[in-house]
PyMOL commands that place a pseudoatom at each C-alpha (Angstrom):
pseudoatom trace, name=CA, resn=UNK, resi=1, chain=A, elem=C, hetatm=0, pos=[-35.481, 2.631, 20.021]
pseudoatom trace, name=CA, resn=UNK, resi=2, chain=A, elem=C, hetatm=0, pos=[-35.488, -0.144, 17.602]
pseudoatom trace, name=CA, resn=UNK, resi=3, chain=A, elem=C, hetatm=0, pos=[-32.532, -1.491, 15.598]
pseudoatom trace, name=CA, resn=UNK, resi=4, chain=A, elem=C, hetatm=0, pos=[-32.657, -3.300, 12.339]
pseudoatom trace, name=CA, resn=UNK, resi=5, chain=A, elem=C, hetatm=0, pos=[-30.815, -6.583, 12.816]
pseudoatom trace, name=CA, resn=UNK, resi=6, chain=A, elem=C, hetatm=0, pos=[-31.942, -8.120, 9.502]
pseudoatom trace, name=CA, resn=UNK, resi=7, chain=A, elem=C, hetatm=0, pos=[-29.237, -10.263, 7.822]
pseudoatom trace, name=CA, resn=UNK, resi=8, chain=A, elem=C, hetatm=0, pos=[-27.701, -8.895, 4.650]
pseudoatom trace, name=CA, resn=UNK, resi=9, chain=A, elem=C, hetatm=0, pos=[-29.379, -9.916, 1.452]
pseudoatom trace, name=CA, resn=UNK, resi=10, chain=A, elem=C, hetatm=0, pos=[-27.709, -12.554, -0.695]
pseudoatom trace, name=CA, resn=UNK, resi=11, chain=A, elem=C, hetatm=0, pos=[-27.008, -9.815, -3.315]
pseudoatom trace, name=CA, resn=UNK, resi=12, chain=A, elem=C, hetatm=0, pos=[-25.125, -7.762, -0.764]
pseudoatom trace, name=CA, resn=UNK, resi=13, chain=A, elem=C, hetatm=0, pos=[-23.059, -10.763, 0.330]
pseudoatom trace, name=CA, resn=UNK, resi=14, chain=A, elem=C, hetatm=0, pos=[-22.310, -11.718, -3.302]
pseudoatom trace, name=CA, resn=UNK, resi=15, chain=A, elem=C, hetatm=0, pos=[-21.207, -8.139, -4.079]
pseudoatom trace, name=CA, resn=UNK, resi=16, chain=A, elem=C, hetatm=0, pos=[-19.077, -8.069, -0.892]
pseudoatom trace, name=CA, resn=UNK, resi=17, chain=A, elem=C, hetatm=0, pos=[-17.408, -11.388, -1.852]
pseudoatom trace, name=CA, resn=UNK, resi=18, chain=A, elem=C, hetatm=0, pos=[-16.818, -10.017, -5.408]
pseudoatom trace, name=CA, resn=UNK, resi=19, chain=A, elem=C, hetatm=0, pos=[-15.282, -6.799, -4.045]
pseudoatom trace, name=CA, resn=UNK, resi=20, chain=A, elem=C, hetatm=0, pos=[-13.001, -8.763, -1.722]
pseudoatom trace, name=CA, resn=UNK, resi=21, chain=A, elem=C, hetatm=0, pos=[-11.954, -11.088, -4.474]
pseudoatom trace, name=CA, resn=UNK, resi=22, chain=A, elem=C, hetatm=0, pos=[-11.222, -8.168, -6.878]
pseudoatom trace, name=CA, resn=UNK, resi=23, chain=A, elem=C, hetatm=0, pos=[-9.222, -6.267, -4.103]
pseudoatom trace, name=CA, resn=UNK, resi=24, chain=A, elem=C, hetatm=0, pos=[-7.071, -9.438, -3.454]
pseudoatom trace, name=CA, resn=UNK, resi=25, chain=A, elem=C, hetatm=0, pos=[-6.476, -10.068, -7.133]
pseudoatom trace, name=CA, resn=UNK, resi=26, chain=A, elem=C, hetatm=0, pos=[-5.539, -6.365, -7.674]
pseudoatom trace, name=CA, resn=UNK, resi=27, chain=A, elem=C, hetatm=0, pos=[-3.093, -6.506, -4.792]
pseudoatom trace, name=CA, resn=UNK, resi=28, chain=A, elem=C, hetatm=0, pos=[-1.552, -9.688, -6.149]
pseudoatom trace, name=CA, resn=UNK, resi=29, chain=A, elem=C, hetatm=0, pos=[-1.184, -8.320, -9.653]
pseudoatom trace, name=CA, resn=UNK, resi=30, chain=A, elem=C, hetatm=0, pos=[0.202, -5.023, -8.369]
pseudoatom trace, name=CA, resn=UNK, resi=31, chain=A, elem=C, hetatm=0, pos=[2.744, -6.881, -6.188]
pseudoatom trace, name=CA, resn=UNK, resi=32, chain=A, elem=C, hetatm=0, pos=[3.929, -9.189, -9.018]
pseudoatom trace, name=CA, resn=UNK, resi=33, chain=A, elem=C, hetatm=0, pos=[4.319, -6.290, -11.530]
pseudoatom trace, name=CA, resn=UNK, resi=34, chain=A, elem=C, hetatm=0, pos=[7.734, -5.353, -10.264]
pseudoatom trace, name=CA, resn=UNK, resi=35, chain=A, elem=C, hetatm=0, pos=[8.950, -9.000, -10.328]
pseudoatom trace, name=CA, resn=UNK, resi=36, chain=A, elem=C, hetatm=0, pos=[7.844, -9.454, -13.846]
pseudoatom trace, name=CA, resn=UNK, resi=37, chain=A, elem=C, hetatm=0, pos=[9.474, -6.339, -15.032]
pseudoatom trace, name=CA, resn=UNK, resi=38, chain=A, elem=C, hetatm=0, pos=[12.772, -7.164, -13.302]
pseudoatom trace, name=CA, resn=UNK, resi=39, chain=A, elem=C, hetatm=0, pos=[12.718, -10.627, -14.829]
pseudoatom trace, name=CA, resn=UNK, resi=40, chain=A, elem=C, hetatm=0, pos=[12.135, -9.215, -18.275]
pseudoatom trace, name=CA, resn=UNK, resi=41, chain=A, elem=C, hetatm=0, pos=[15.021, -6.764, -17.804]
pseudoatom trace, name=CA, resn=UNK, resi=42, chain=A, elem=C, hetatm=0, pos=[17.376, -9.586, -16.677]
pseudoatom trace, name=CA, resn=UNK, resi=43, chain=A, elem=C, hetatm=0, pos=[16.379, -11.470, -19.876]
pseudoatom trace, name=CA, resn=UNK, resi=44, chain=A, elem=C, hetatm=0, pos=[17.566, -8.506, -21.872]
pseudoatom trace, name=CA, resn=UNK, resi=45, chain=A, elem=C, hetatm=0, pos=[14.219, -6.840, -22.778]
pseudoatom trace, name=CA, resn=UNK, resi=46, chain=A, elem=C, hetatm=0, pos=[14.681, -3.100, -22.746]
pseudoatom trace, name=CA, resn=UNK, resi=47, chain=A, elem=C, hetatm=0, pos=[12.639, -0.712, -20.655]
pseudoatom trace, name=CA, resn=UNK, resi=48, chain=A, elem=C, hetatm=0, pos=[10.815, 0.795, -23.622]
pseudoatom trace, name=CA, resn=UNK, resi=49, chain=A, elem=C, hetatm=0, pos=[9.550, -2.615, -24.647]
pseudoatom trace, name=CA, resn=UNK, resi=50, chain=A, elem=C, hetatm=0, pos=[8.505, -3.472, -21.223]
pseudoatom trace, name=CA, resn=UNK, resi=51, chain=A, elem=C, hetatm=0, pos=[6.606, -0.214, -20.765]
pseudoatom trace, name=CA, resn=UNK, resi=52, chain=A, elem=C, hetatm=0, pos=[4.974, -0.700, -24.194]
pseudoatom trace, name=CA, resn=UNK, resi=53, chain=A, elem=C, hetatm=0, pos=[3.700, -4.118, -23.299]
pseudoatom trace, name=CA, resn=UNK, resi=54, chain=A, elem=C, hetatm=0, pos=[2.431, -2.840, -19.936]
pseudoatom trace, name=CA, resn=UNK, resi=55, chain=A, elem=C, hetatm=0, pos=[0.445, -0.191, -21.795]
pseudoatom trace, name=CA, resn=UNK, resi=56, chain=A, elem=C, hetatm=0, pos=[-0.848, -2.714, -24.328]
pseudoatom trace, name=CA, resn=UNK, resi=57, chain=A, elem=C, hetatm=0, pos=[-2.167, -4.845, -21.560]
pseudoatom trace, name=CA, resn=UNK, resi=58, chain=A, elem=C, hetatm=0, pos=[-3.638, -2.018, -19.542]
pseudoatom trace, name=CA, resn=UNK, resi=59, chain=A, elem=C, hetatm=0, pos=[-5.375, 0.060, -22.134]
pseudoatom trace, name=CA, resn=UNK, resi=60, chain=A, elem=C, hetatm=0, pos=[-8.107, -2.449, -23.045]
pseudoatom trace, name=CA, resn=UNK, resi=61, chain=A, elem=C, hetatm=0, pos=[-8.874, -2.908, -19.283]
pseudoatom trace, name=CA, resn=UNK, resi=62, chain=A, elem=C, hetatm=0, pos=[-9.127, 0.875, -18.778]
pseudoatom trace, name=CA, resn=UNK, resi=63, chain=A, elem=C, hetatm=0, pos=[-11.356, 1.286, -21.851]
pseudoatom trace, name=CA, resn=UNK, resi=64, chain=A, elem=C, hetatm=0, pos=[-13.647, -1.451, -20.803]
pseudoatom trace, name=CA, resn=UNK, resi=65, chain=A, elem=C, hetatm=0, pos=[-14.021, -0.108, -17.266]
pseudoatom trace, name=CA, resn=UNK, resi=66, chain=A, elem=C, hetatm=0, pos=[-14.585, 3.504, -18.565]
pseudoatom trace, name=CA, resn=UNK, resi=67, chain=A, elem=C, hetatm=0, pos=[-17.164, 2.371, -21.186]
pseudoatom trace, name=CA, resn=UNK, resi=68, chain=A, elem=C, hetatm=0, pos=[-19.128, 0.334, -18.599]
pseudoatom trace, name=CA, resn=UNK, resi=69, chain=A, elem=C, hetatm=0, pos=[-19.100, 3.338, -16.193]
pseudoatom trace, name=CA, resn=UNK, resi=70, chain=A, elem=C, hetatm=0, pos=[-20.080, 5.753, -19.030]
pseudoatom trace, name=CA, resn=UNK, resi=71, chain=A, elem=C, hetatm=0, pos=[-22.992, 3.536, -20.155]
pseudoatom trace, name=CA, resn=UNK, resi=72, chain=A, elem=C, hetatm=0, pos=[-24.125, 3.189, -16.580]
pseudoatom trace, name=CA, resn=UNK, resi=73, chain=A, elem=C, hetatm=0, pos=[-24.142, 6.976, -16.091]
pseudoatom trace, name=CA, resn=UNK, resi=74, chain=A, elem=C, hetatm=0, pos=[-25.855, 7.502, -19.403]
pseudoatom trace, name=CA, resn=UNK, resi=75, chain=A, elem=C, hetatm=0, pos=[-28.654, 5.094, -18.454]
pseudoatom trace, name=CA, resn=UNK, resi=76, chain=A, elem=C, hetatm=0, pos=[-29.222, 6.852, -15.084]
pseudoatom trace, name=CA, resn=UNK, resi=77, chain=A, elem=C, hetatm=0, pos=[-29.335, 10.332, -16.630]
pseudoatom trace, name=CA, resn=UNK, resi=78, chain=A, elem=C, hetatm=0, pos=[-32.803, 11.835, -16.518]
pseudoatom trace, name=CA, resn=UNK, resi=79, chain=A, elem=C, hetatm=0, pos=[-34.351, 13.255, -19.720]
pseudoatom trace, name=CA, resn=UNK, resi=80, chain=A, elem=C, hetatm=0, pos=[-33.226, 16.874, -20.436]
pseudoatom trace, name=CA, resn=UNK, resi=81, chain=A, elem=C, hetatm=0, pos=[-30.172, 16.621, -18.068]
pseudoatom trace, name=CA, resn=UNK, resi=82, chain=A, elem=C, hetatm=0, pos=[-26.817, 17.958, -19.316]
pseudoatom trace, name=CA, resn=UNK, resi=83, chain=A, elem=C, hetatm=0, pos=[-24.615, 15.471, -21.104]
pseudoatom trace, name=CA, resn=UNK, resi=84, chain=A, elem=C, hetatm=0, pos=[-22.583, 13.048, -19.000]
pseudoatom trace, name=CA, resn=UNK, resi=85, chain=A, elem=C, hetatm=0, pos=[-19.330, 13.768, -20.865]
pseudoatom trace, name=CA, resn=UNK, resi=86, chain=A, elem=C, hetatm=0, pos=[-18.916, 16.797, -23.130]
pseudoatom trace, name=CA, resn=UNK, resi=87, chain=A, elem=C, hetatm=0, pos=[-16.114, 17.750, -25.442]
pseudoatom trace, name=CA, resn=UNK, resi=88, chain=A, elem=C, hetatm=0, pos=[-14.152, 20.123, -23.169]
pseudoatom trace, name=CA, resn=UNK, resi=89, chain=A, elem=C, hetatm=0, pos=[-14.186, 17.714, -20.205]
pseudoatom trace, name=CA, resn=UNK, resi=90, chain=A, elem=C, hetatm=0, pos=[-12.965, 14.929, -22.483]
pseudoatom trace, name=CA, resn=UNK, resi=91, chain=A, elem=C, hetatm=0, pos=[-10.088, 17.105, -23.749]
pseudoatom trace, name=CA, resn=UNK, resi=92, chain=A, elem=C, hetatm=0, pos=[-9.125, 18.111, -20.142]
pseudoatom trace, name=CA, resn=UNK, resi=93, chain=A, elem=C, hetatm=0, pos=[-9.085, 14.408, -19.132]
pseudoatom trace, name=CA, resn=UNK, resi=94, chain=A, elem=C, hetatm=0, pos=[-6.953, 13.470, -22.105]
pseudoatom trace, name=CA, resn=UNK, resi=95, chain=A, elem=C, hetatm=0, pos=[-4.581, 16.299, -21.277]
pseudoatom trace, name=CA, resn=UNK, resi=96, chain=A, elem=C, hetatm=0, pos=[-4.138, 15.112, -17.666]
pseudoatom trace, name=CA, resn=UNK, resi=97, chain=A, elem=C, hetatm=0, pos=[-3.493, 11.615, -18.975]
pseudoatom trace, name=CA, resn=UNK, resi=98, chain=A, elem=C, hetatm=0, pos=[-0.750, 12.844, -21.364]
pseudoatom trace, name=CA, resn=UNK, resi=99, chain=A, elem=C, hetatm=0, pos=[0.762, 15.062, -18.690]
pseudoatom trace, name=CA, resn=UNK, resi=100, chain=A, elem=C, hetatm=0, pos=[0.913, 12.094, -16.288]
pseudoatom trace, name=CA, resn=UNK, resi=101, chain=A, elem=C, hetatm=0, pos=[2.340, 9.739, -18.933]
pseudoatom trace, name=CA, resn=UNK, resi=102, chain=A, elem=C, hetatm=0, pos=[5.159, 11.949, -20.222]
pseudoatom trace, name=CA, resn=UNK, resi=103, chain=A, elem=C, hetatm=0, pos=[7.040, 12.462, -16.954]
pseudoatom trace, name=CA, resn=UNK, resi=104, chain=A, elem=C, hetatm=0, pos=[6.668, 8.812, -15.962]
pseudoatom trace, name=CA, resn=UNK, resi=105, chain=A, elem=C, hetatm=0, pos=[8.032, 7.714, -19.328]
pseudoatom trace, name=CA, resn=UNK, resi=106, chain=A, elem=C, hetatm=0, pos=[11.019, 10.066, -19.142]
pseudoatom trace, name=CA, resn=UNK, resi=107, chain=A, elem=C, hetatm=0, pos=[11.902, 9.016, -15.593]
pseudoatom trace, name=CA, resn=UNK, resi=108, chain=A, elem=C, hetatm=0, pos=[11.345, 5.377, -16.427]
pseudoatom trace, name=CA, resn=UNK, resi=109, chain=A, elem=C, hetatm=0, pos=[13.643, 5.257, -19.405]
pseudoatom trace, name=CA, resn=UNK, resi=110, chain=A, elem=C, hetatm=0, pos=[16.342, 7.699, -18.206]
pseudoatom trace, name=CA, resn=UNK, resi=111, chain=A, elem=C, hetatm=0, pos=[17.462, 6.147, -14.866]
pseudoatom trace, name=CA, resn=UNK, resi=112, chain=A, elem=C, hetatm=0, pos=[19.865, 3.367, -14.722]
pseudoatom trace, name=CA, resn=UNK, resi=113, chain=A, elem=C, hetatm=0, pos=[18.416, 0.021, -13.538]
pseudoatom trace, name=CA, resn=UNK, resi=114, chain=A, elem=C, hetatm=0, pos=[20.026, -1.528, -10.421]
pseudoatom trace, name=CA, resn=UNK, resi=115, chain=A, elem=C, hetatm=0, pos=[19.911, -5.072, -11.780]
pseudoatom trace, name=CA, resn=UNK, resi=116, chain=A, elem=C, hetatm=0, pos=[23.112, -6.550, -13.202]
pseudoatom trace, name=CA, resn=UNK, resi=117, chain=A, elem=C, hetatm=0, pos=[22.645, -8.556, -16.355]
pseudoatom trace, name=CA, resn=UNK, resi=118, chain=A, elem=C, hetatm=0, pos=[24.025, -12.049, -16.451]
pseudoatom trace, name=CA, resn=UNK, resi=119, chain=A, elem=C, hetatm=0, pos=[27.274, -12.387, -18.380]
pseudoatom trace, name=CA, resn=UNK, resi=120, chain=A, elem=C, hetatm=0, pos=[27.245, -14.817, -21.262]
for i in range(1, 120): cmd.bond("trace and resi %d" % i, "trace and resi %d" % (i + 1))
show_as sticks, trace
zoom trace
C-alpha cells in the first residue's frame, strides 16, 4: 500500500485561505446585521426603510454571484446539451423567492420591536 503524502499545491492553499477569509467575513457581517438594524431603529428609522436598504444592498451581490455561476455553468456545458436555465425553471425560482419574501416582510413589519426609543 502506498499513500500520497504530497503537499497541497499553492492553488489549493490559496483557495483554502480565500474560503476561510470569506467564511469569517460572512460570519462577521451576519453577526453585525442585527446590531446595525437595532441602531437604525433607535435612531428613528422605520422597519420598512431598514428592510428596503437591506434589500438594496443585497440584490446586487446576489445578482453578481448568480451571473458568475450561470456563466461558469454555461461555459462547462457540452455542445447539444439541454439549456442550463430554461423559462419554467426560472419562473419557479422567482416564485419561491416571492413566496419566501412575502411572509418575512409581513412578520418583519407587523410585530412590535422590543427596543425603547429615547425620549427627546
